[in-house]
Backbone of each chain as ProteinMPNN parsed JSONL, in Angstrom:
{"seq_chain_A": "ETGVTQTPRHLVMGMTNKKSLKCEQHLGHNAMYWYKQSAKKPLELMFVYSLEERVENNSVPSRFSPECPNSSHLFLHLHTLQPEDSALYLCASSRNPGQGNTGELFFGEGSRLTVL", "coords_chain_A": {"N_chain_A": [[57.933, 9.03, 27.182], [57.708, 7.335, 24.288], [58.854, 7.012, 21.855], [57.225, 7.112, 19.724], [55.483, 9.379, 17.903], [52.639, 11.385, 17.679], [50.701, 13.567, 15.709], [48.055, 15.881, 14.893], [47.59, 16.427, 18.463], [45.067, 17.028, 19.24], [42.069, 17.4, 17.416], [39.533, 19.093, 15.768], [36.891, 18.793, 13.597], [34.68, 19.488, 10.862], [31.976, 17.74, 9.237], [32.376, 17.867, 6.532], [34.976, 18.391, 6.107], [38.467, 17.812, 5.182], [41.089, 16.164, 6.6], [44.256, 15.166, 8.094], [45.848, 12.688, 10.091], [48.968, 12.258, 11.666], [51.715, 10.051, 12.167], [54.778, 9.171, 13.605], [57.729, 7.258, 13.895], [60.84, 6.495, 15.384], [62.158, 4.193, 16.02], [63.178, 2.157, 14.651], [61.404, 0.231, 13.901], [59.402, -2.155, 12.026], [56.742, -2.442, 11.571], [53.585, -0.856, 11.597], [50.667, 0.592, 13.108], [47.181, 1.5, 13.192], [44.864, 2.266, 15.664], [41.523, 2.545, 16.917], [39.969, 4.151, 19.582], [37.146, 4.276, 21.317], [34.782, 5.726, 23.614], [33.706, 3.531, 26.131], [34.061, 1.3, 24.545], [35.963, -1.487, 23.326], [39.464, -1.479, 22.352], [39.918, -0.93, 18.911], [41.345, -2.443, 16.222], [42.436, -0.914, 13.317], [44.08, -0.612, 10.96], [46.989, -2.295, 9.696], [50.336, -2.016, 8.896], [53.016, -3.65, 7.467], [56.356, -3.636, 6.843], [55.854, -1.538, 5.124], [53.725, -2.351, 3.604], [50.221, -2.776, 3.39], [48.772, -4.951, 5.583], [46.565, -5.606, 6.96], [43.164, -4.792, 7.158], [40.591, -3.881, 8.831], [37.706, -3.97, 7.973], [37.202, -1.236, 7.743], [35.538, 1.857, 7.238], [35.562, 3.578, 4.051], [35.996, 6.248, 4.307], [38.105, 6.608, 5.916], [41.451, 6.667, 5.23], [44.447, 5.109, 4.982], [47.994, 5.755, 4.855], [51.272, 4.814, 4.171], [54.185, 5.946, 3.697], [56.843, 5.337, 4.203], [58.892, 3.312, 6.385], [58.942, 4.695, 8.734], [56.899, 6.485, 8.958], [53.415, 7.093, 9.197], [50.196, 7.749, 8.034], [46.836, 8.88, 8.552], [44.283, 9.57, 6.595], [41.479, 11.637, 6.555], [38.111, 12.05, 5.608], [34.933, 13.457, 4.994], [33.768, 12.645, 7.483], [31.793, 11.171, 10.167], [29.83, 12.093, 13.054], [29.961, 9.938, 14.857], [32.474, 9.013, 14.478], [34.118, 10.301, 16.135], [36.709, 10.025, 18.41], [39.542, 8.588, 20.165], [42.444, 8.281, 18.404], [44.877, 5.987, 18.024], [48.25, 5.464, 17.33], [50.644, 2.93, 16.716], [53.752, 1.128, 16.895], [55.921, -1.609, 15.989], [58.379, -4.256, 16.095], [58.219, -6.851, 13.738], [56.852, -9.858, 14.998], [58.766, -12.749, 15.928], [61.877, -14.428, 15.196], [63.234, -13.858, 17.552], [62.046, -11.476, 18.302], [59.404, -9.989, 20.14], [57.194, -8.653, 19.296], [55.925, -6.658, 20.71], [53.936, -3.75, 21.214], [54.553, -0.299, 20.747], [53.152, 2.632, 21.725], [51.859, 5.767, 20.488], [50.799, 8.939, 21.876], [48.303, 9.479, 21.067], [45.659, 10.868, 19.026], [43.15, 13.025, 19.603], [40.084, 13.091, 18.239], [37.401, 15.084, 17.231], [34.345, 15.176, 15.72], [32.186, 17.376, 14.29]], "CA_chain_A": [[58.36, 9.137, 25.785], [57.778, 5.966, 23.78], [59.495, 6.989, 20.561], [56.191, 7.215, 18.699], [54.93, 10.733, 18.02], [51.431, 11.606, 16.893], [50.221, 14.937, 15.582], [47.969, 16.704, 16.085], [47.065, 15.744, 19.645], [43.62, 17.285, 19.252], [41.574, 17.867, 16.12], [38.087, 19.267, 15.644], [36.604, 18.991, 12.188], [33.311, 19.331, 10.415], [31.758, 16.518, 8.463], [32.785, 18.023, 5.137], [36.412, 18.693, 6.06], [39.47, 16.778, 4.942], [42.247, 16.366, 7.475], [45.099, 13.976, 8.22], [46.598, 12.416, 11.312], [50.329, 11.825, 11.343], [52.42, 9.254, 13.167], [56.193, 9.041, 13.262], [58.502, 6.495, 14.878], [62.274, 6.413, 15.107], [62.6, 3.055, 16.823], [63.659, 1.108, 13.758], [60.388, -0.807, 13.783], [58.99, -2.403, 10.648], [55.292, -2.554, 11.489], [52.87, 0.276, 12.195], [49.258, 0.264, 13.327], [46.203, 2.48, 13.656], [43.783, 1.774, 16.504], [40.502, 3.497, 17.317], [39.5, 3.918, 20.949], [35.947, 5.054, 21.64], [34.31, 5.562, 24.989], [32.928, 2.328, 26.441], [34.29, 0.247, 23.55], [37.345, -1.961, 23.349], [40.362, -1.028, 21.294], [39.603, -1.497, 17.606], [42.426, -2.374, 15.257], [41.932, -0.437, 12.035], [45.002, -0.951, 9.871], [48.341, -2.713, 10.022], [51.317, -1.992, 7.812], [54.25, -4.357, 7.75], [57.308, -3.35, 5.762], [55.207, -0.546, 4.264], [52.583, -2.908, 2.88], [49.075, -2.953, 4.267], [48.518, -6.377, 5.768], [45.283, -5.818, 7.614], [42.207, -3.704, 7.056], [39.465, -4.511, 9.528], [36.391, -3.475, 7.569], [37.124, 0.179, 8.092], [34.899, 2.622, 6.152], [36.503, 4.189, 3.111], [36.273, 7.645, 4.675], [39.423, 6.551, 6.546], [42.383, 6.2, 4.216], [45.793, 5.127, 5.534], [49.121, 5.87, 3.935], [52.544, 4.52, 4.827], [55.189, 6.24, 2.672], [58.096, 4.653, 4.555], [58.725, 2.537, 7.621], [58.931, 5.574, 9.906], [55.754, 7.397, 8.935], [52.091, 6.543, 8.923], [49.168, 8.784, 8.038], [45.434, 8.483, 8.426], [43.578, 10.656, 5.938], [40.081, 11.65, 7.0], [37.235, 12.904, 4.809], [33.481, 13.271, 5.188], [33.55, 11.809, 8.674], [30.536, 11.253, 10.877], [30.04, 12.354, 14.488], [30.324, 8.712, 15.58], [33.902, 8.752, 14.288], [34.841, 10.98, 17.215], [37.381, 9.0, 19.226], [40.994, 8.728, 20.28], [43.095, 7.439, 17.402], [46.205, 5.635, 18.533], [49.229, 4.856, 16.428], [51.619, 2.096, 17.406], [54.726, 0.474, 16.026], [56.566, -2.773, 16.591], [59.101, -5.144, 15.191], [57.4, -8.025, 13.472], [57.191, -10.952, 15.892], [59.571, -13.814, 15.353], [63.33, -14.215, 15.181], [63.631, -13.246, 18.816], [61.254, -10.286, 18.612], [58.13, -10.359, 20.744], [56.098, -7.959, 18.651], [55.203, -5.747, 21.599], [53.609, -2.478, 20.593], [54.889, 0.979, 21.367], [52.069, 3.515, 21.32], [51.895, 7.207, 20.623], [49.879, 9.464, 22.879], [46.965, 9.536, 20.503], [45.062, 12.094, 18.477], [41.731, 13.093, 20.009], [39.32, 13.64, 17.114], [35.997, 15.425, 17.453], [33.663, 15.492, 14.469], [30.969, 18.139, 14.609]], "C_chain_A": [[58.568, 7.729, 25.234], [58.529, 5.879, 22.473], [58.509, 7.033, 19.42], [55.468, 8.543, 18.923], [53.728, 10.893, 17.111], [51.091, 13.089, 16.872], [49.015, 14.971, 14.652], [47.467, 15.901, 17.284], [45.552, 15.91, 19.738], [43.219, 17.841, 17.897], [40.061, 17.944, 16.173], [37.812, 19.545, 14.173], [35.12, 18.823, 11.909], [33.197, 18.121, 9.509], [32.213, 16.646, 7.01], [34.277, 18.297, 4.984], [37.23, 17.491, 5.599], [40.675, 17.104, 5.82], [43.067, 15.076, 7.499], [45.717, 13.898, 9.609], [47.96, 11.856, 10.901], [50.943, 11.058, 12.495], [53.853, 9.051, 12.687], [56.902, 8.213, 14.333], [59.96, 6.41, 14.413], [62.884, 5.302, 15.948], [63.161, 1.937, 15.962], [62.671, -0.027, 13.588], [59.944, -0.97, 12.339], [57.489, -2.639, 10.496], [54.66, -1.359, 12.18], [51.383, 0.016, 12.138], [48.449, 1.535, 13.605], [45.128, 1.746, 14.463], [42.799, 2.916, 16.745], [40.044, 3.146, 18.721], [38.339, 4.864, 21.232], [35.548, 4.801, 23.076], [33.47, 4.286, 25.09], [33.029, 1.241, 25.38], [35.718, -0.24, 23.669], [38.168, -1.346, 22.228], [40.022, -1.722, 19.978], [40.809, -1.331, 16.681], [41.855, -1.968, 13.906], [42.809, -0.934, 10.883], [46.338, -1.4, 10.449], [49.18, -2.615, 8.764], [52.557, -2.738, 8.285], [55.179, -4.162, 6.568], [56.644, -2.511, 4.668], [54.099, -1.115, 3.395], [51.439, -3.121, 3.85], [48.761, -4.44, 4.375], [47.19, -6.64, 6.45], [44.432, -4.563, 7.463], [40.901, -4.262, 7.61], [38.136, -3.856, 9.202], [36.184, -2.026, 7.962], [36.469, 0.932, 6.934], [35.914, 3.38, 5.306], [36.764, 5.659, 3.414], [37.554, 7.76, 5.499], [40.385, 5.951, 5.529], [43.802, 6.254, 4.769], [46.838, 5.284, 4.438], [50.396, 5.63, 4.715], [53.665, 4.738, 3.818], [56.546, 5.594, 2.936], [57.914, 4.027, 5.933], [58.644, 3.408, 8.866], [57.683, 6.425, 10.01], [54.473, 6.679, 8.54], [51.091, 7.688, 9.017], [47.787, 8.122, 8.043], [44.695, 9.687, 7.866], [42.082, 10.517, 6.213], [39.253, 12.532, 6.075], [35.794, 12.471, 4.965], [33.186, 12.337, 6.344], [32.182, 12.073, 9.289], [30.795, 11.537, 12.357], [30.442, 11.103, 15.273], [31.779, 8.296, 15.369], [34.746, 9.475, 15.336], [35.406, 9.928, 18.161], [38.836, 9.405, 19.418], [41.62, 7.76, 19.285], [44.549, 7.244, 17.827], [47.043, 4.995, 17.439], [50.179, 4.022, 17.277], [52.605, 1.537, 16.386], [55.328, -0.708, 16.76], [57.55, -3.372, 15.586], [58.16, -6.304, 14.921], [57.812, -9.163, 14.396], [57.988, -12.029, 15.17], [61.04, -13.439, 15.369], [63.783, -13.462, 16.428], [62.877, -11.991, 19.18], [59.883, -10.704, 19.129], [56.951, -9.68, 20.075], [55.352, -7.002, 19.54], [55.044, -4.392, 20.924], [54.094, -1.307, 21.433], [53.882, 1.991, 20.817], [52.453, 4.982, 21.378], [50.859, 7.651, 21.629], [48.473, 9.663, 22.335], [46.596, 10.89, 19.946], [43.58, 12.053, 18.82], [40.955, 13.808, 18.919], [37.883, 13.889, 17.529], [35.398, 15.86, 16.13], [32.343, 16.166, 14.788], [29.915, 17.978, 13.519]], "O_chain_A": [[59.481, 7.018, 25.652], [58.821, 4.776, 22.011], [58.911, 6.995, 18.257], [54.915, 8.791, 19.994], [53.786, 10.577, 15.923], [51.182, 13.775, 17.89], [48.945, 14.177, 13.714], [46.964, 14.79, 17.11], [44.85, 15.039, 20.25], [43.936, 18.648, 17.304], [39.389, 16.991, 16.57], [38.427, 20.428, 13.575], [34.406, 18.115, 12.62], [34.199, 17.554, 9.072], [32.413, 15.638, 6.333], [34.781, 18.421, 3.868], [36.779, 16.346, 5.618], [41.206, 18.213, 5.768], [42.636, 14.038, 6.996], [46.062, 14.913, 10.214], [48.085, 11.099, 9.939], [50.716, 11.381, 13.661], [54.097, 8.791, 11.509], [56.705, 8.433, 15.528], [60.255, 6.274, 13.225], [63.97, 5.445, 16.51], [63.571, 0.895, 16.473], [63.047, -1.126, 13.18], [60.085, -0.056, 11.526], [57.02, -2.995, 9.415], [55.139, -0.904, 13.219], [50.89, -0.68, 11.251], [48.955, 2.504, 14.17], [44.561, 0.749, 14.014], [43.176, 4.087, 16.776], [39.765, 1.984, 19.019], [38.516, 6.074, 21.369], [35.924, 3.794, 23.677], [32.631, 4.01, 24.232], [32.177, 0.355, 25.318], [36.598, 0.52, 24.074], [37.63, -0.77, 21.282], [39.859, -2.941, 19.93], [41.234, -0.212, 16.396], [40.915, -2.586, 13.406], [42.331, -1.589, 9.957], [46.76, -0.963, 11.519], [48.777, -3.077, 7.696], [53.076, -2.481, 9.371], [54.832, -4.482, 5.431], [56.839, -2.736, 3.473], [53.583, -0.412, 2.526], [51.636, -3.578, 4.976], [48.514, -5.104, 3.368], [46.739, -7.784, 6.51], [44.909, -3.439, 7.617], [40.199, -5.018, 6.939], [37.511, -3.25, 10.073], [35.121, -1.644, 8.451], [36.798, 0.684, 5.774], [36.98, 3.769, 5.784], [37.669, 6.255, 2.83], [38.037, 8.863, 5.755], [40.156, 4.852, 5.025], [44.319, 7.346, 5.005], [46.597, 4.989, 3.267], [50.579, 6.182, 5.8], [54.061, 3.79, 3.14], [57.308, 5.334, 2.004], [56.874, 4.209, 6.566], [58.311, 2.915, 9.944], [57.434, 7.028, 11.054], [54.456, 5.796, 7.682], [51.129, 8.491, 9.95], [47.607, 6.986, 7.605], [44.502, 10.69, 8.553], [41.507, 9.432, 6.116], [39.656, 13.659, 5.786], [35.482, 11.284, 5.055], [32.448, 11.362, 6.201], [31.513, 13.057, 8.975], [31.882, 11.245, 12.856], [31.184, 11.2, 16.25], [32.262, 7.353, 15.995], [35.959, 9.275, 15.405], [34.685, 9.058, 18.649], [39.291, 10.425, 18.901], [41.353, 6.559, 19.325], [45.322, 8.192, 17.965], [46.59, 4.102, 16.724], [50.478, 4.371, 18.419], [52.33, 1.483, 15.187], [55.258, -0.801, 17.986], [57.546, -3.037, 14.402], [57.385, -6.693, 15.795], [59.006, -9.412, 14.563], [57.887, -12.188, 13.953], [61.396, -12.272, 15.536], [64.606, -12.549, 16.359], [63.054, -11.478, 20.285], [59.277, -11.649, 18.623], [55.811, -10.098, 20.273], [54.257, -6.564, 19.189], [55.907, -3.952, 20.164], [54.046, -1.333, 22.663], [53.773, 2.182, 19.605], [53.265, 5.393, 22.207], [50.122, 6.83, 22.175], [47.554, 9.985, 23.089], [47.145, 11.919, 20.34], [42.851, 11.162, 18.384], [41.148, 15.004, 18.7], [37.229, 13.02, 18.106], [35.882, 16.797, 15.496], [31.489, 15.599, 15.47], [28.829, 18.549, 13.621]]}, "seq_chain_B": "AQSVTQLDSQVPVFEEAPVELRCNYSSSVSVYLFWYVQYPNQGLQLLLKYLSGSTLVKGINGFEAEFNKSQTSFHLRKPSVHISDTAEYFCAVIQRSGAGSYQLTFGKGTKLSVIP", "coords_chain_B": {"N_chain_B": [[39.277, -18.648, 17.349], [41.516, -16.483, 18.956], [41.043, -15.226, 22.285], [40.87, -12.667, 24.77], [40.143, -12.171, 28.055], [39.137, -9.827, 30.31], [37.981, -9.793, 33.35], [36.846, -7.898, 35.031], [35.399, -4.803, 34.541], [35.578, -2.45, 35.895], [37.403, -1.459, 38.735], [37.297, -0.427, 41.925], [39.38, 0.746, 44.534], [40.782, 1.259, 47.752], [43.288, 3.66, 48.641], [46.575, 2.516, 49.256], [45.752, -0.056, 49.656], [45.834, -3.543, 48.587], [45.714, -4.755, 45.166], [44.235, -6.706, 42.562], [44.108, -7.341, 39.195], [42.324, -9.074, 36.842], [43.077, -11.386, 34.222], [42.352, -13.526, 31.609], [43.141, -15.851, 29.043], [42.537, -17.455, 25.894], [44.148, -19.943, 24.773], [46.096, -22.611, 23.586], [48.603, -22.787, 22.855], [52.017, -21.616, 22.75], [52.439, -18.364, 24.046], [52.962, -14.821, 24.072], [52.682, -12.524, 26.692], [51.211, -9.526, 27.867], [50.879, -6.561, 29.845], [49.396, -3.449, 29.595], [49.249, 0.042, 30.451], [47.042, 2.789, 30.589], [46.989, 6.093, 31.094], [44.821, 8.9, 31.835], [43.865, 10.591, 28.886], [46.104, 9.843, 27.447], [48.357, 7.722, 25.511], [48.82, 4.115, 25.32], [51.044, 2.481, 27.521], [53.712, 0.184, 28.04], [53.553, -1.999, 30.748], [54.427, -4.426, 31.835], [55.805, -7.626, 30.775], [55.46, -11.045, 29.754], [57.508, -13.47, 28.523], [58.956, -15.896, 28.564], [60.287, -18.395, 30.829], [60.694, -17.53, 34.254], [57.656, -17.523, 36.036], [56.679, -15.411, 37.433], [56.482, -12.081, 36.917], [58.014, -8.961, 37.03], [57.151, -5.522, 36.855], [57.008, -2.046, 35.903], [56.525, 0.652, 38.286], [55.941, -0.826, 40.581], [54.248, -2.936, 40.01], [53.333, -6.376, 39.395], [53.011, -9.53, 37.721], [51.577, -12.769, 37.357], [52.129, -15.607, 35.499], [50.067, -18.238, 34.698], [49.965, -21.214, 33.435], [48.303, -23.484, 33.438], [45.856, -22.497, 34.19], [45.491, -20.671, 32.276], [45.955, -17.912, 32.765], [46.857, -14.509, 33.557], [47.258, -12.625, 35.757], [47.316, -9.349, 37.128], [49.036, -7.654, 39.702], [49.334, -5.553, 42.625], [50.821, -4.716, 45.656], [50.241, -2.443, 47.201], [48.42, 0.258, 46.45], [48.654, 3.478, 44.816], [47.304, 6.818, 44.537], [48.091, 7.76, 42.074], [48.023, 5.527, 40.489], [45.608, 5.304, 39.344], [43.982, 4.543, 36.462], [43.511, 3.049, 33.195], [43.794, -0.385, 32.5], [45.183, -2.717, 30.335], [45.171, -6.002, 29.161], [47.114, -8.044, 27.023], [47.715, -10.338, 24.36], [50.008, -12.123, 22.407], [49.995, -14.427, 19.878], [51.191, -17.152, 18.021], [49.856, -17.615, 14.863], [50.045, -18.979, 12.549], [52.204, -20.124, 9.863], [54.86, -18.175, 10.326], [53.206, -16.044, 11.004], [51.536, -13.888, 13.318], [49.191, -13.238, 15.934], [47.792, -10.536, 17.535], [46.011, -9.73, 20.379], [43.884, -7.688, 22.286], [42.534, -7.266, 25.584], [39.389, -5.983, 26.931], [39.896, -4.05, 28.752], [40.439, -2.742, 32.077], [39.266, -0.506, 34.377], [40.932, 1.057, 36.834], [40.275, 2.563, 39.844], [41.543, 4.528, 42.294], [40.833, 5.202, 45.554], [40.996, 7.928, 47.754]], "CA_chain_B": [[39.959, -17.353, 17.442], [42.043, -16.19, 20.287], [40.321, -14.192, 23.017], [41.45, -12.22, 26.033], [39.041, -11.751, 28.913], [39.387, -9.11, 31.557], [36.701, -10.079, 33.99], [36.306, -6.724, 35.711], [35.541, -3.591, 33.739], [35.957, -1.376, 36.816], [37.832, -1.924, 40.062], [37.618, 0.634, 42.881], [40.168, 0.243, 45.66], [41.287, 2.344, 48.587], [44.726, 3.914, 48.61], [47.455, 1.65, 50.055], [45.232, -1.433, 49.664], [46.325, -4.345, 47.45], [44.773, -4.899, 44.052], [44.503, -7.718, 41.54], [43.317, -7.196, 37.976], [42.353, -10.422, 36.288], [43.154, -11.569, 32.775], [42.409, -14.91, 31.129], [43.226, -15.918, 27.586], [42.165, -18.761, 25.355], [45.169, -20.419, 23.842], [46.792, -23.802, 24.057], [49.958, -22.742, 22.319], [52.864, -20.63, 23.409], [52.022, -16.983, 23.837], [53.604, -13.737, 24.79], [51.631, -11.855, 27.446], [51.573, -8.15, 28.188], [49.956, -5.619, 30.464], [49.613, -2.048, 29.269], [48.5, 0.995, 31.265], [46.695, 4.027, 29.89], [46.573, 7.191, 31.953], [43.851, 9.747, 31.131], [44.29, 11.406, 27.739], [47.412, 9.414, 26.944], [48.382, 6.425, 24.849], [49.127, 2.96, 26.162], [52.462, 2.205, 27.733], [53.944, -1.168, 28.521], [53.747, -2.133, 32.197], [55.279, -5.601, 31.987], [55.562, -8.643, 29.764], [55.95, -12.4, 29.984], [57.934, -14.119, 27.277], [59.266, -17.273, 28.935], [61.067, -18.43, 32.051], [60.009, -17.373, 35.53], [56.248, -17.194, 35.842], [56.393, -14.144, 38.111], [57.121, -11.012, 36.157], [57.918, -7.654, 37.694], [57.099, -4.423, 35.913], [57.26, -0.707, 36.444], [55.587, 1.202, 39.278], [55.634, -1.786, 41.631], [53.315, -3.972, 39.562], [53.842, -7.68, 39.0], [51.978, -10.416, 37.191], [51.962, -14.169, 37.403], [51.656, -16.44, 34.397], [49.616, -19.55, 35.138], [49.653, -21.904, 32.172], [47.187, -24.422, 33.6], [44.621, -21.717, 34.269], [45.574, -19.669, 31.183], [45.715, -16.596, 33.367], [48.006, -13.607, 33.692], [46.675, -11.59, 36.614], [48.203, -8.245, 37.512], [48.874, -7.363, 41.129], [50.188, -4.579, 43.296], [50.517, -4.874, 47.091], [49.775, -1.21, 47.832], [48.222, 1.183, 45.321], [48.699, 4.926, 45.041], [46.353, 7.603, 43.744], [48.624, 7.884, 40.713], [47.777, 4.286, 39.737], [44.295, 5.41, 38.691], [44.217, 4.443, 35.023], [42.905, 1.854, 32.601], [44.813, -1.413, 32.314], [44.842, -3.63, 29.248], [45.916, -7.235, 29.004], [47.258, -8.35, 25.597], [48.338, -11.635, 24.077], [50.478, -12.386, 21.049], [50.012, -15.862, 19.648], [51.516, -17.553, 16.655], [48.612, -18.087, 14.246], [50.328, -19.71, 11.315], [53.616, -20.055, 9.511], [55.405, -16.825, 10.274], [52.253, -14.978, 11.305], [51.196, -13.755, 14.734], [47.942, -12.524, 16.195], [47.799, -9.737, 18.763], [44.652, -9.482, 20.855], [43.764, -6.933, 23.527], [41.32, -7.342, 26.386], [38.564, -4.787, 26.876], [40.393, -3.053, 29.695], [39.9, -2.625, 33.434], [39.523, 0.83, 34.921], [41.273, 1.041, 38.256], [40.058, 3.846, 40.522], [42.086, 4.493, 43.644], [40.064, 6.135, 46.388], [41.835, 8.436, 48.854]], "C_chain_B": [[40.39, -17.105, 18.888], [41.199, -15.119, 20.962], [41.045, -13.881, 24.322], [40.313, -11.653, 26.865], [39.562, -11.042, 30.146], [38.053, -9.061, 32.277], [36.051, -8.859, 34.614], [36.485, -5.498, 34.837], [35.965, -2.411, 34.612], [36.327, -1.976, 38.165], [38.14, -0.705, 40.923], [38.375, 0.033, 44.06], [40.686, 1.431, 46.451], [42.808, 2.448, 48.48], [45.436, 3.046, 49.646], [46.904, 0.231, 50.215], [45.839, -2.211, 48.507], [45.263, -4.432, 46.365], [45.219, -6.036, 43.148], [43.557, -7.472, 40.376], [43.458, -8.491, 37.203], [42.357, -10.419, 34.762], [43.237, -13.059, 32.475], [42.445, -14.888, 29.611], [42.901, -17.329, 27.142], [43.222, -19.167, 24.346], [45.839, -21.642, 24.425], [48.227, -23.831, 23.553], [50.739, -21.655, 23.039], [52.418, -19.225, 23.046], [53.01, -16.047, 24.51], [52.484, -12.941, 25.448], [52.107, -10.494, 27.916], [50.476, -7.501, 29.032], [50.395, -4.216, 30.064], [48.785, -1.193, 30.222], [48.243, 2.252, 30.428], [46.207, 5.052, 30.903], [45.646, 8.109, 31.163], [44.494, 10.596, 30.046], [45.695, 11.066, 27.244], [47.269, 8.105, 26.175], [48.676, 5.312, 25.837], [50.632, 2.825, 26.318], [52.63, 0.844, 28.39], [54.263, -1.157, 30.007], [54.689, -3.297, 32.489], [54.933, -6.611, 30.905], [56.113, -9.982, 30.235], [56.277, -13.009, 28.627], [58.193, -15.601, 27.514], [59.982, -17.226, 30.273], [60.216, -18.285, 33.295], [58.581, -16.897, 35.327], [55.847, -15.899, 36.536], [57.199, -13.047, 37.429], [56.935, -9.697, 36.894], [57.97, -6.557, 36.647], [57.391, -3.095, 36.582], [56.214, -0.35, 37.487], [55.133, 0.182, 40.323], [54.638, -2.869, 41.259], [54.054, -5.277, 39.244], [52.676, -8.515, 38.483], [52.498, -11.836, 37.217], [51.302, -14.933, 36.266], [51.299, -17.803, 34.956], [49.123, -20.297, 33.91], [48.428, -22.807, 32.311], [45.85, -23.703, 33.66], [44.521, -20.676, 33.165], [45.233, -18.282, 31.72], [47.013, -15.818, 33.46], [47.503, -12.402, 34.488], [47.733, -10.587, 37.05], [47.948, -7.881, 38.967], [49.788, -6.231, 41.565], [49.83, -4.613, 44.773], [49.944, -3.628, 47.757], [49.648, -0.133, 46.75], [48.298, 2.629, 45.776], [47.63, 5.594, 44.186], [46.787, 7.647, 42.279], [48.452, 6.619, 39.874], [46.405, 4.288, 39.068], [44.495, 5.522, 37.191], [43.414, 3.258, 34.5], [44.028, 0.883, 32.231], [44.325, -2.435, 31.284], [45.78, -4.833, 29.252], [45.984, -7.538, 27.502], [48.033, -9.639, 25.42], [48.791, -11.665, 22.628], [50.631, -13.889, 20.907], [50.39, -16.134, 18.205], [50.253, -18.147, 16.024], [48.841, -18.842, 12.956], [51.793, -19.575, 10.988], [54.056, -18.605, 9.396], [54.432, -15.732, 10.6], [51.838, -15.042, 12.77], [49.908, -12.957, 14.877], [48.055, -11.816, 17.532], [46.369, -9.427, 19.142], [44.692, -8.736, 22.177], [42.489, -7.323, 24.263], [40.582, -6.027, 26.327], [38.984, -3.713, 27.872], [39.703, -3.105, 31.039], [40.272, -1.251, 33.954], [39.741, 0.716, 36.424], [41.095, 2.446, 38.818], [40.563, 3.717, 41.949], [41.433, 5.599, 44.45], [40.921, 6.61, 47.558], [41.307, 8.003, 50.215]], "O_chain_B": [[39.723, -17.468, 19.856], [40.695, -14.211, 20.301], [41.736, -14.726, 24.89], [39.602, -10.752, 26.421], [40.333, -11.603, 30.925], [37.123, -8.372, 31.858], [34.826, -8.794, 34.714], [37.605, -5.184, 34.433], [36.626, -1.486, 34.139], [35.657, -2.877, 38.67], [39.133, -0.017, 40.685], [38.048, -1.058, 44.527], [40.992, 2.481, 45.886], [43.506, 1.459, 48.259], [44.954, 2.869, 50.764], [47.545, -0.601, 50.858], [46.311, -1.611, 47.542], [44.077, -4.214, 46.611], [46.412, -6.297, 42.987], [42.341, -7.404, 40.559], [44.568, -8.953, 36.939], [41.735, -9.578, 34.113], [44.085, -13.767, 33.018], [41.853, -14.015, 28.975], [42.982, -18.276, 27.923], [43.171, -18.76, 23.185], [46.115, -21.699, 25.624], [48.967, -24.784, 23.797], [50.192, -20.884, 23.826], [52.068, -18.936, 21.902], [53.779, -16.436, 25.389], [51.447, -12.706, 24.829], [53.261, -10.328, 28.314], [49.302, -7.856, 28.934], [51.564, -3.842, 30.169], [47.757, -1.634, 30.737], [49.101, 2.707, 29.672], [45.14, 4.895, 31.496], [45.682, 8.096, 29.933], [45.525, 11.233, 30.259], [46.386, 11.919, 26.685], [46.216, 7.468, 26.183], [48.769, 5.543, 27.043], [51.392, 3.027, 25.372], [51.798, 0.413, 29.188], [55.126, -0.409, 30.468], [55.623, -3.175, 33.283], [53.923, -6.487, 30.212], [57.079, -10.053, 30.995], [55.445, -13.055, 27.721], [57.715, -16.454, 26.766], [60.254, -16.147, 30.798], [59.13, -18.859, 33.378], [58.325, -15.981, 34.545], [54.782, -15.35, 36.252], [58.428, -13.09, 37.376], [55.831, -9.364, 37.326], [58.726, -6.639, 35.678], [57.947, -3.035, 37.678], [55.153, -0.97, 37.56], [54.048, 0.32, 40.887], [54.225, -3.646, 42.121], [55.229, -5.276, 38.876], [51.512, -8.237, 38.774], [53.7, -12.078, 37.112], [50.083, -14.905, 36.097], [52.119, -18.452, 35.607], [48.024, -20.055, 33.41], [47.606, -22.883, 31.397], [44.83, -24.24, 33.229], [43.573, -19.892, 33.127], [44.357, -17.585, 31.206], [48.108, -16.381, 33.445], [47.346, -11.306, 33.95], [48.885, -10.938, 37.304], [46.803, -7.808, 39.413], [50.843, -5.981, 40.982], [48.65, -4.547, 45.117], [49.241, -3.731, 48.762], [50.651, 0.327, 46.203], [48.048, 2.962, 46.934], [47.121, 5.005, 43.233], [45.961, 7.58, 41.369], [48.709, 6.639, 38.67], [46.08, 3.374, 38.311], [45.102, 6.476, 36.705], [42.733, 2.562, 35.254], [45.072, 1.285, 31.716], [43.205, -2.939, 31.363], [47.001, -4.699, 29.333], [45.009, -7.311, 26.785], [48.896, -9.983, 26.228], [48.046, -11.278, 21.728], [51.304, -14.541, 21.706], [49.961, -15.432, 17.29], [49.652, -19.067, 16.578], [47.882, -19.3, 12.335], [52.55, -18.976, 11.753], [53.661, -17.898, 8.469], [54.792, -14.56, 10.487], [51.797, -16.113, 13.375], [49.586, -12.111, 14.043], [48.378, -12.436, 18.545], [45.599, -8.921, 18.326], [45.442, -9.102, 23.082], [41.485, -7.668, 23.64], [41.073, -5.058, 25.747], [38.477, -2.592, 27.833], [38.53, -3.467, 31.136], [41.444, -0.876, 33.971], [38.846, 0.327, 37.174], [41.694, 3.401, 38.324], [40.07, 2.893, 42.72], [41.475, 6.772, 44.081], [41.506, 5.796, 48.272], [41.894, 8.344, 51.242]]}, "name": "protein", "num_of_chains": 2, "seq": "ETGVTQTPRHLVMGMTNKKSLKCEQHLGHNAMYWYKQSAKKPLELMFVYSLEERVENNSVPSRFSPECPNSSHLFLHLHTLQPEDSALYLCASSRNPGQGNTGELFFGEGSRLTVLAQSVTQLDSQVPVFEEAPVELRCNYSSSVSVYLFWYVQYPNQGLQLLLKYLSGSTLVKGINGFEAEFNKSQTSFHLRKPSVHISDTAEYFCAVIQRSGAGSYQLTFGKGTKLSVIP"}
C-alpha cells in the first residue's frame, strides 16, 4: 500500500469510446504524474502537475487529456484511442524536490488499458 | 541531458545465488539515487535510496546498493536471491537542473528472473 490509488485497475475500450482513469493520493504530496508503460519500452513520462498546474507535457497526443482538480486527485481522460495506446498507465505522486525533500515518487498499482 | 543506463535488460540467476544489477548515470553534480522494483501487474515500489552520507545503502527484502561517485554507478546487490525476487528493477536519478527545478530520469529496467 503506497498511498496512491488508481481506478480502474483494468479497462477495455473501443476506439470510439470515452473513458477516464482516476488517481488519488492522501500523502500530502504536491506533485502528481502520469506515466505510460508499454511492453518492451521504457517508462514514458506523460504529464506532470505541480501544485495543480501542468508543468510538463511530453508531446502526448491530444486524445489523452489530463485533469488535476486538486492536489489529491488526477485524471486521465481518454477518447478515440488507438490500439497502440494499450499499456499500463501509472500514476505517481511526490513532494516537490528541494527544502529537504528528495522528490521520490510513490506509485499506484496502475491501470491496465486495452484498446480494441 | 541526464541519462541513466541499466546495462542488462535481463538477468537470469539461480535461487540462493548472489546477484548484481548495474546502473550508471551521467551527472557531475549532486544527485539523489533510487532503485524501484515492479512485480508483475503492479506499480513500482521504492526498494532503496541514496541521498547523502554512507555510500552503502540498505533497502527492503535484503537488497543493498553502493554509490560510487568516481564511477557514477549505483549497482544493486543481493547476496542470495529468492524466487519471490523475480521482478523488474528500475534505477532512477533526481538531479538539480536549474534554479529550483529538478529532473527525474528512469533507466530502462532490468528483468530479474530467479530460476528454481
